[in-house]
BALOBA-1460 file (C-alpha; in Angstrom, 3 decimals):
// residues 186
<rec num="1" residu="h" x="0.066" y="0.062" z="-0.002"/>
<rec num="2" residu="a" x="2.884" y="2.369" z="0.831"/>
<rec num="3" residu="k" x="4.355" y="1.761" z="-2.654"/>
<rec num="4" residu="e" x="1.148" y="2.721" z="-4.277"/>
<rec num="5" residu="i" x="0.834" y="5.969" z="-2.366"/>
<rec num="6" residu="l" x="4.459" y="6.724" z="-3.090"/>
<rec num="7" residu="h" x="3.852" y="6.073" z="-6.799"/>
<rec num="8" residu="t" x="0.808" y="8.542" z="-6.664"/>
<rec num="9" residu="l" x="2.861" y="11.175" z="-4.985"/>
<rec num="10" residu="k" x="5.776" y="10.946" z="-7.439"/>
<rec num="11" residu="e" x="3.585" y="10.675" z="-10.622"/>
<rec num="12" residu="r" x="0.673" y="12.876" z="-9.883"/>
<rec num="13" residu="y" x="2.254" y="15.550" z="-7.669"/>
<rec num="14" residu="f" x="6.045" y="15.794" z="-7.420"/>
<rec num="15" residu="k" x="6.643" y="15.731" z="-11.278"/>
<rec num="16" residu="e" x="4.368" y="18.694" z="-11.671"/>
<rec num="17" residu="i" x="5.568" y="20.574" z="-8.662"/>
<rec num="18" residu="q" x="9.067" y="20.354" z="-10.044"/>
<rec num="19" residu="d" x="8.160" y="22.618" z="-13.009"/>
<rec num="20" residu="l" x="6.005" y="24.960" z="-10.975"/>
<rec num="21" residu="e" x="6.794" y="28.732" z="-10.510"/>
<rec num="22" residu="i" x="4.802" y="30.984" z="-8.200"/>
<rec num="23" residu="d" x="5.498" y="34.700" z="-8.330"/>
<rec num="24" residu="g" x="8.590" y="34.187" z="-10.352"/>
<rec num="25" residu="q" x="10.081" y="31.776" z="-7.854"/>
<rec num="26" residu="k" x="10.758" y="28.086" z="-8.826"/>
<rec num="27" residu="i" x="9.085" y="25.601" z="-6.396"/>
<rec num="28" residu="e" x="11.305" y="23.023" z="-4.901"/>
<rec num="29" residu="a" x="9.665" y="19.576" z="-5.237"/>
<rec num="30" residu="p" x="9.723" y="17.273" z="-2.064"/>
<rec num="31" residu="q" x="12.966" y="15.181" z="-1.862"/>
<rec num="32" residu="p" x="13.511" y="11.790" z="-0.242"/>
<rec num="33" residu="l" x="15.292" y="11.642" z="2.971"/>
<rec num="34" residu="s" x="18.442" y="9.659" z="1.912"/>
<rec num="35" residu="w" x="18.798" y="7.985" z="5.325"/>
<rec num="36" residu="y" x="15.247" y="6.692" z="5.577"/>
<rec num="37" residu="p" x="14.681" y="3.182" z="4.085"/>
<rec num="38" residu="d" x="12.934" y="2.553" z="0.845"/>
<rec num="39" residu="d" x="12.245" y="6.199" z="-0.052"/>
<rec num="40" residu="l" x="9.421" y="6.129" z="2.438"/>
<rec num="41" residu="a" x="10.233" y="9.526" z="4.042"/>
<rec num="42" residu="w" x="10.247" y="12.796" z="2.177"/>
<rec num="43" residu="h" x="11.133" y="16.410" z="3.029"/>
<rec num="44" residu="t" x="9.426" y="19.538" z="1.759"/>
<rec num="45" residu="n" x="9.813" y="23.177" z="2.775"/>
<rec num="46" residu="l" x="6.522" y="24.344" z="1.161"/>
<rec num="47" residu="s" x="5.037" y="26.892" z="3.327"/>
<rec num="48" residu="r" x="1.280" y="27.267" z="3.975"/>
<rec num="49" residu="k" x="1.380" y="30.561" z="2.134"/>
<rec num="50" residu="i" x="2.803" y="28.926" z="-0.935"/>
<rec num="51" residu="l" x="0.384" y="25.961" z="-0.775"/>
<rec num="52" residu="r" x="-2.492" y="28.471" z="-0.916"/>
<rec num="53" residu="k" x="-1.168" y="30.266" z="-3.939"/>
<rec num="54" residu="s" x="-1.474" y="27.387" z="-6.490"/>
<rec num="55" residu="p" x="-4.439" y="25.210" z="-7.470"/>
<rec num="56" residu="l" x="-1.958" y="22.263" z="-7.947"/>
<rec num="57" residu="l" x="-0.305" y="22.768" z="-4.523"/>
<rec num="58" residu="e" x="-3.845" y="23.073" z="-2.949"/>
<rec num="59" residu="k" x="-4.660" y="19.610" z="-4.481"/>
<rec num="60" residu="f" x="-1.463" y="18.211" z="-3.180"/>
<rec num="61" residu="h" x="-2.222" y="19.684" z="0.247"/>
<rec num="62" residu="q" x="-5.740" y="18.100" z="0.243"/>
<rec num="63" residu="f" x="-4.117" y="14.745" z="-0.683"/>
<rec num="64" residu="l" x="-1.788" y="14.983" z="2.175"/>
<rec num="65" residu="v" x="-4.479" y="15.863" z="4.642"/>
<rec num="66" residu="s" x="-6.837" y="13.155" z="3.369"/>
<rec num="67" residu="e" x="-4.160" y="10.483" z="3.512"/>
<rec num="68" residu="t" x="-2.946" y="11.605" z="6.888"/>
<rec num="69" residu="e" x="-6.612" y="11.397" z="8.393"/>
<rec num="70" residu="s" x="-6.975" y="7.899" z="6.881"/>
<rec num="71" residu="g" x="-3.648" y="6.766" z="8.491"/>
<rec num="72" residu="n" x="-1.925" y="6.091" z="5.097"/>
<rec num="73" residu="i" x="0.710" y="8.672" z="5.762"/>
<rec num="74" residu="s" x="2.257" y="10.524" z="8.642"/>
<rec num="75" residu="r" x="3.615" y="13.935" z="8.757"/>
<rec num="76" residu="q" x="6.415" y="14.645" z="11.275"/>
<rec num="77" residu="e" x="9.766" y="16.328" z="11.784"/>
<rec num="78" residu="a" x="12.640" y="14.479" z="10.162"/>
<rec num="79" residu="v" x="14.562" y="14.498" z="13.397"/>
<rec num="80" residu="s" x="11.733" y="12.700" z="15.130"/>
<rec num="81" residu="m" x="12.034" y="9.770" z="12.726"/>
<rec num="82" residu="i" x="15.436" y="8.817" z="13.858"/>
<rec num="83" residu="p" x="14.991" y="7.242" z="17.218"/>
<rec num="84" residu="p" x="12.630" y="4.419" z="16.136"/>
<rec num="85" residu="l" x="14.898" y="3.631" z="13.159"/>
<rec num="86" residu="l" x="17.802" y="3.180" z="15.573"/>
<rec num="87" residu="m" x="15.849" y="0.531" z="17.698"/>
<rec num="88" residu="k" x="15.786" y="-2.179" z="15.067"/>
<rec num="89" residu="i" x="12.291" y="-3.148" z="15.863"/>
<rec num="90" residu="e" x="11.109" y="-6.739" z="15.089"/>
<rec num="91" residu="p" x="7.521" y="-8.110" z="15.045"/>
<rec num="92" residu="q" x="7.837" y="-9.948" z="18.404"/>
<rec num="93" residu="h" x="9.268" y="-6.930" z="20.307"/>
<rec num="94" residu="k" x="7.558" y="-5.588" z="23.349"/>
<rec num="95" residu="i" x="8.058" y="-1.789" z="23.425"/>
<rec num="96" residu="l" x="7.429" y="0.885" z="25.918"/>
<rec num="97" residu="d" x="7.204" y="4.447" z="24.548"/>
<rec num="98" residu="m" x="7.453" y="6.423" z="27.878"/>
<rec num="99" residu="c" x="6.681" y="9.981" z="26.723"/>
<rec num="100" residu="a" x="4.682" y="9.175" z="23.613"/>
<rec num="101" residu="a" x="2.406" y="12.010" z="22.823"/>
<rec num="102" residu="p" x="1.499" y="13.241" z="20.334"/>
<rec num="103" residu="g" x="2.375" y="9.746" z="18.862"/>
<rec num="104" residu="s" x="4.411" y="10.238" z="15.632"/>
<rec num="105" residu="k" x="7.235" y="8.001" z="16.879"/>
<rec num="106" residu="t" x="4.641" y="5.596" z="18.424"/>
<rec num="107" residu="a" x="2.980" y="5.242" z="14.991"/>
<rec num="108" residu="q" x="6.379" y="4.558" z="13.401"/>
<rec num="109" residu="l" x="7.043" y="1.820" z="16.095"/>
<rec num="110" residu="i" x="3.673" y="0.232" z="15.346"/>
<rec num="111" residu="e" x="4.341" y="0.353" z="11.539"/>
<rec num="112" residu="m" x="7.784" y="-1.309" z="12.196"/>
<rec num="113" residu="l" x="6.053" y="-4.139" z="14.190"/>
<rec num="114" residu="h" x="3.815" y="-4.735" z="11.122"/>
<rec num="115" residu="s" x="6.682" y="-4.617" z="8.634"/>
<rec num="116" residu="d" x="6.561" y="-8.369" z="7.931"/>
<rec num="117" residu="m" x="3.667" y="-8.744" z="5.648"/>
<rec num="118" residu="d" x="3.638" y="-12.466" z="6.182"/>
<rec num="119" residu="v" x="2.689" y="-11.904" z="9.906"/>
<rec num="120" residu="p" x="-0.787" y="-10.168" z="10.011"/>
<rec num="121" residu="f" x="-0.805" y="-10.015" z="13.838"/>
<rec num="122" residu="p" x="2.649" y="-9.645" z="15.232"/>
<rec num="123" residu="e" x="3.310" y="-11.031" z="18.657"/>
<rec num="124" residu="g" x="4.864" y="-7.635" z="19.837"/>
<rec num="125" residu="f" x="3.033" y="-4.518" z="20.989"/>
<rec num="126" residu="v" x="3.762" y="-0.972" z="21.966"/>
<rec num="127" residu="i" x="2.697" y="0.453" z="25.279"/>
<rec num="128" residu="a" x="2.389" y="4.215" z="24.814"/>
<rec num="129" residu="n" x="2.439" y="6.301" z="27.828"/>
<rec num="130" residu="d" x="2.024" y="9.954" z="28.468"/>
<rec num="131" residu="v" x="1.721" y="11.851" z="31.882"/>
<rec num="132" residu="d" x="-0.815" y="14.325" z="30.416"/>
<rec num="133" residu="n" x="-4.267" y="12.977" z="30.111"/>
<rec num="134" residu="k" x="-5.276" y="15.390" z="27.337"/>
<rec num="135" residu="r" x="-2.241" y="14.307" z="25.321"/>
<rec num="136" residu="c" x="-3.075" y="10.647" z="25.659"/>
<rec num="137" residu="y" x="-6.199" y="11.516" z="23.530"/>
<rec num="138" residu="l" x="-3.709" y="12.354" z="20.760"/>
<rec num="139" residu="l" x="-2.068" y="8.949" z="21.191"/>
<rec num="140" residu="v" x="-5.471" y="7.239" z="20.971"/>
<rec num="141" residu="h" x="-6.346" y="9.222" z="17.824"/>
<rec num="142" residu="q" x="-2.972" y="8.377" z="16.263"/>
<rec num="143" residu="a" x="-3.415" y="4.721" z="17.014"/>
<rec num="144" residu="k" x="-6.873" y="4.597" z="15.618"/>
<rec num="145" residu="r" x="-5.649" y="5.761" z="12.311"/>
<rec num="146" residu="l" x="-3.257" y="2.789" z="12.114"/>
<rec num="147" residu="n" x="-5.911" y="0.324" z="12.827"/>
<rec num="148" residu="s" x="-3.571" y="-1.964" z="14.746"/>
<rec num="149" residu="p" x="-4.427" y="-4.222" z="17.720"/>
<rec num="150" residu="c" x="-0.711" y="-4.029" z="18.846"/>
<rec num="151" residu="i" x="-1.029" y="-0.842" z="21.015"/>
<rec num="152" residu="m" x="-2.112" y="0.045" z="24.514"/>
<rec num="153" residu="v" x="-2.217" y="3.683" z="25.733"/>
<rec num="154" residu="i" x="-1.688" y="4.384" z="29.360"/>
<rec num="155" residu="n" x="-1.456" y="7.581" z="31.393"/>
<rec num="156" residu="h" x="1.112" y="7.671" z="34.052"/>
<rec num="157" residu="d" x="4.158" y="9.632" z="35.254"/>
<rec num="158" residu="a" x="7.070" y="8.019" z="33.333"/>
<rec num="159" residu="s" x="9.434" y="8.548" z="36.215"/>
<rec num="160" residu="i" x="7.567" y="6.251" z="38.415"/>
<rec num="161" residu="i" x="5.794" y="3.959" z="35.929"/>
<rec num="162" residu="p" x="4.628" y="0.738" z="37.618"/>
<rec num="163" residu="n" x="5.532" y="-2.772" z="36.745"/>
<rec num="164" residu="l" x="2.870" y="-4.436" z="34.554"/>
<rec num="165" residu="h" x="2.073" y="-8.019" z="35.264"/>
<rec num="166" residu="y" x="0.601" y="-10.825" z="33.175"/>
<rec num="167" residu="d" x="-0.418" y="-14.439" z="33.751"/>
<rec num="168" residu="r" x="1.772" y="-17.194" z="32.315"/>
<rec num="169" residu="d" x="0.703" y="-20.789" z="33.079"/>
<rec num="170" residu="g" x="-1.155" y="-19.586" z="36.183"/>
<rec num="171" residu="k" x="1.768" y="-17.708" z="37.514"/>
<rec num="172" residu="k" x="2.191" y="-13.833" z="37.538"/>
<rec num="173" residu="e" x="5.136" y="-12.614" z="35.659"/>
<rec num="174" residu="v" x="6.541" y="-8.975" z="35.359"/>
<rec num="175" residu="l" x="6.380" y="-7.618" z="31.845"/>
<rec num="176" residu="t" x="9.811" y="-6.870" z="30.497"/>
<rec num="177" residu="y" x="10.430" y="-4.909" z="27.339"/>
<rec num="178" residu="d" x="12.703" y="-5.568" z="24.365"/>
<rec num="179" residu="r" x="12.840" y="-1.778" z="23.585"/>
<rec num="180" residu="i" x="12.122" y="1.405" z="25.505"/>
<rec num="181" residu="l" x="11.857" y="4.688" z="23.884"/>
<rec num="182" residu="c" x="12.086" y="7.725" z="26.084"/>
<rec num="183" residu="d" x="12.087" y="11.011" z="24.304"/>
<rec num="184" residu="v" x="11.904" y="13.301" z="27.290"/>
<rec num="185" residu="p" x="10.274" y="16.765" z="26.717"/>
<rec num="186" residu="c" x="12.538" y="19.667" z="27.619"/>
């Protein structure tokens, strides 16, 4: 599905943007981030002001908004994409995202759990935590877009997050994580 969307972006929008001029200024088409796998991350510096000045750019913007709302694409700062990439997520990993809101990195982690198309329901999961109850709603909204059963949102102070327990063969076990992401706010 990602390849279909990427093809649509390249063929329907990026090619036309490349030749576009607004107020005598050549518009720079989005460029792939060289360090992100499979050309699945792109960068653009189109401002809202520029987006409103051209019917073609307005259609591009509407496409981005529509695909974002349906969960097909995510928009985030390039620097935010780096931590999940470094974690080398596998479908069986149990992941704790300690300061998760608004959820762009959490979404990336979930997508990585689902990266093996031969495994429809990965064994792994993401527990996304945030101390702010209102920001937890952002996490829930982000998770709904991805339509994955592999996420749980919790609302707790990450500095004193409690152990979670589960039942294994009638015996209580403490949940341990394969990966922990803690991008602490300033």
